[in-house]
N, C-alpha and C positions, 0 to 999 in steps of 0.2 A: 160789859162794854167790849167791843171788838175793835182793835186798832190795826191800821196798816202802816208799816214803815216801808217807803219806796224811795230809796236814795240812789243818786249817782255817786261816783267816786269822789273823794275829797283829796284833790291833788296835793301830794307831798305829806299826806297825813294818814288817811284811811281808805281802804277799798270800799266799794259799795256795800259788800256783805258785812264788813266790820262795822260800818256806820249803822246799818240796819240792826245788827245784833246788839250794839252798845245802847242804842236808844230803847230797844225792846227790853233790855235788862233793867233800865231805869224805870220804865213804865210799869213793869210787873212788880218792881219793888214797892211802888206806891199804890198799885191797884192789883192786889194779889188774886182778885177774882176776875181780872181782865184776861183777854186773849189777844195775842199780837201775831198778825200775819206778816211774813217777811217777803219783800219783793225787791231784791237788789237789781238795779237797772244800769243801762249805759245808753249812749246816744250816737255811737259811732266813733267816739273819741277814746281816750285812755280807759282801759278796763273792759273794753268790748269783748275781747277774746275770753277773758275770765268768766264773764256772764254766759257766753256761748258754751264754754266747757262745763258749766254747772247745769246746763239744760239740754245739751246734745251728747250723744254717745260717740266718742272718737278719741283722738290723742293729739298731742303737740308734735309737730315735725320741726326739727332744727334745720336752719339754713344760714349760710354765710353770706353777708351782704356788706353795704357801706352805710356809715352814719351820714348825717347832713353835711359833713365836711370831707367826705370821701374816705374816711378811715374804716378799716375792716372791722366788722363786728359780727357776732353770732346772735341770731334772733330766732323766732319761730312763728309758724302759722298753725292753724287747727285743722285737722283732717277728720271729717266725720266718717263713720263706718260705711256709709253709702257712697263715699268718694267725693263729697262736696267739701270745698276748701273755704276757710275763713281767714282773711288777712286784716290785721290791724295796723294802719299806717303809723299810729303813734308809737308803736314798738320799734319802728324802723327810722322814723324821722321826727321823733317827739322831743319835747323840751328837756326831758331828763337825760338825754344823751350829750348835752352840751353844758359847759360851765356858763355862768352869767356873762362873762366877758367874751365868750365865743359866739353868742347869739347875734347874728347879723344877717337879715333876710336878703341883703344884696348879694351875699356869697354862698349862703347855704342852699342846698339843692335836694331834690327828691329822687335822685338816681338810685338810691338803695331800694326804694319801693319798686322801681322798675325791674331791678335785678331779681327780687323775690317773685314778681309776676312772671318774669321770664322762666325762672326755675319751675314754677307751678305749671305754666303752659307746657313746658317741655316734658313734664311728668305725665301728661296725657289726660288730665282731669277735664271734665266737661262743664262744671258749674263752680263759680267763684263768687263769694260774698266779700266785697272790699269795703272796709270801714274807714271813712275819711274824717279825720278830726284830730285835734291835739298836736298838729304839726308845728314845727319851728321854721318851716320854709314858706316862701312866697314867690315861687318861680314859675307859676302858671302851669306846672306839670312838665316843664322842659326837661328836667332831670330824669323823671320817670320815662318819658318818651325817648330820651337819648339812650337809655339802657335797653330799650326795646327796638332800637334801630333807626329812629327818626333823627334827621340831621337838620340843624338850623344854620342859616347863612345870613351875613349882613349884606348891605347894599353893594359892596365890592366883591361879593362872592366868597368871603372868608368864613371858615367854620367858626361858629360861636360855642363857647363853653356854656353848658346849661345851668344858668343861675339867674337870680332875680335882676341883677344890674344889667343883664343883657336882653331883657324883654323888649326894651325900647329900640334895640338894634336889629331885631328880626326883620329880614326883608323877604326871605324865601325859606320854604320848608320842603324837605325831600323825604317822602314816606316809602320809597321803593323797597327799602330793606326792613321796614317795620314788621314785626311779628304779627301774623294774622290772628286776631281774636274772634274771627267770625264763627268758629265752631264752639266757642265757649259762651255759656249763658252767664253774663257778668252783671251782678247786682251791685250797684254802688250806693252805699248808705252813708249819708252825710250828717254831721252833727249840727250843721246849720244849713238852711236853704237860702243862703245869701247869693246875690248875683256876683259876677266876676268883678265888676267895677261899680263906682258910685259910693255914697255915704255908708251903705251897709255891705260894701264889697270886701274882697280879699285884702286890699292894701289899706284903704282908709280906716276901716273898722278894726281889722285884726293884726296888721303888721306891727303896730306899736308894742303889742304884748310879745312879739317875737324878736324884739331888739331894735326896731326901726325908730330913728329920731325923725323930726319934722321934715328934714330934707329928704331922707330915705323914703318916707311915706309918699311924698310928692313924686319922686322919681319912679317908685314902684307903681303908683296909680297911673301915671302917664305911660309907663311901660306896659301895664296890663291892657290899657285901652288900645295902644298901638299893636300889641301882640294879637289881640282878638280881631282887630281890623284887618291885619295882614292875612290871618288865617281865613277869616270870613270872605275876603276878597279872592283868595286863591281857590277856595272850595265852594264859592258861591253860596254861602250860608247867610242867614239873616237872624238878627236878634239873639245870637247865641250867648252873648255876655249877660243877657237878662234872664236866662234860664235859671230857675230856682236850683240852688246847689252848685252852680258853676264856680262860685267863689269859695267853696269849702276847701279846707286844708291848703290855703294859699293858691287856689286856682286848679287844684288837682281834679276837682269835679268837672271843670271845663275840659281838661285834657282827656279824661276817661270817657266823657260823653262824645266828644268830637272824633277822637282817634281810635278809641277801643270799642265803641258801640255799647257802652255800659248804660244800663237803665238806672236812673238816679231816683232815690227815694229818701225820705226822712228816716235817719237811723233809729230814732226813738220809736217810730211806728213798728219797725222790725222787732225791737226788744219788748215793746208793750204786748205784741201778739205772742211772741215766743214764751214770755213768762206768764201769760194769761192775767196780766195786771188788771184789765177791765173787770174780769170776773171777780177778782179779789176786792176791788173797790166797791162793787155792788154788794158784796158780802159784809164789808166792814162798816162801822159806825163813824169812825173818825180817821181821817187820812193825814199822814205826815210824810212830806217829801223834802228834798233839799240837796245841797251840794256844798263844796268847800266855800265857794264865793257866790253870793246871790247878787246879781246886778242886772243891767238892762239886757245883756246878752242871754241871761237865763230865760227871758221871755221870747227868744227867737227860735223856738222849736227844741229847747233843751228839755232834760228830764223833768225839771221842776214845773215848767209850763204845761208839758204834756199830761202829767199826772193831775195837775190842777184842772185842766180842761175836762178830764174824765170825772173828777170829783164834782165839778159843777154840773155836768150832764146828769148825774144821779143825785144831785142836791145834797152832797155830803160835805161837812165842814172840812176844810183843808188848810193846814198850816205848814209853813216852811221852817226848817231848822238848818242853819248854815254856820260855817266858821266865821265868815265876815259878811255883814249885811251892808252892801253898797247900793241899796235900791232907793235911797231917799228921793231921787229925781224920777223914779219909775211910777207909773200909774198902773197898778195891778188890780184896781177895783173891779174890773170886768173880767179878770183872768180866772176867777175862782179861788184865789188865794185870800184867806181871811186874816192872816197875820204872820209875823216872822219872829222866830227866836234865834238869837245869835250866840255863839260861843264867846265872842268878844265881850258880850254883856256880862258873861260870867267871869271871864279872865281877860282884862284889857290888854295884857302883854301878848302880842300876836305869836311870838315864838313859843311861849308857854301854852297858849291855847291850842296850838298845833301839837305840841308835845304831849299834852294831857287831854287830847280830844275825846278819847273814849270815856274817861272819867267825867268830863264836862257834859257829854251827851247823856250819860246816866243821870247826872244832876238835873238836866233839863227835863228828864222824864217826869219829875214831880210837877213841873209847870204844865206839861202836856196833859197830865191826868186832871189837874185842876181845871184847865181850859175845857177838856172834854166833858167833865161833869157840869161845868157851867153851861156849855152848849146844850147838854141833855136837859137841863132844867128849863132852858129858854124854849125848847121845842118839845 
């Protein structure tokens, strides 16, 4: 029996590689004649640069920038030997940089990402891959654009600070001093292809996990709608808020598309191709994918759904292994997912399940082997 483990990172617990290796160890313990193919993945969110570094020849470059509250931090991007740059927004404006009581998408901003883009632009590179996902901001990209020279003004001509609560106040935009990205081939890879506004947009769907309460969600949604309207009106654009990926990373997809000329794509597609995941799925008999939390967002272009789609394409059984299974209201019957195993079923205490995730994954290996043999008997 040949198994494939293809995991995303497990936020706060394991990297994608650690998760793949832990389950593989458990599988081989219970099926010593089996073979396990490893395919750690990312979708444009946290862990993206790590997967790039495992598949591309290059090195990490250190850079000084700002966190989502404007404090100085040191981070890094990845520079391939051929001069291509890879930037992960989650490393600059991600959840891990703020304490729980600091998370407030009304005041957090993406300026730090803009400063990294500025440094990269001034270094003379000609091609950049920008991974958007895992951000703790919801500012429509105002912060990023501010760092690149764009200025936002209210109805009375007063300069606006680039943050979520000011989206609804934007009346005019000045791009005269914006750095020109025309000579750079900019690939924007999003962890979700959500629109800027609406039920599946940046504010309504994603801002609650960034610290927004009900009032903030409403203000941010109104702000995003107003923001895109003013920009559409000024630059005579149409339907830009509905473009897939415009709502990624709190609206950064929108800003990178409109102001930087970035070409938006699904981050997962980039990583599936780079890791040759489809080839490995064709070769394997039994597919296991997953992430820290499996819920309705997992079916919106995340690693889990992407791997399941390919498994379905080749009629391979596919099971999800996750830390927390919050998919009770999800219909994944058509997604290619045949079942779900959860660490919480092994260890109900969430803190302990995170703490002992590797051991629990090894334990789940026995269930995977039994399920795989059952499937083999059926077919």
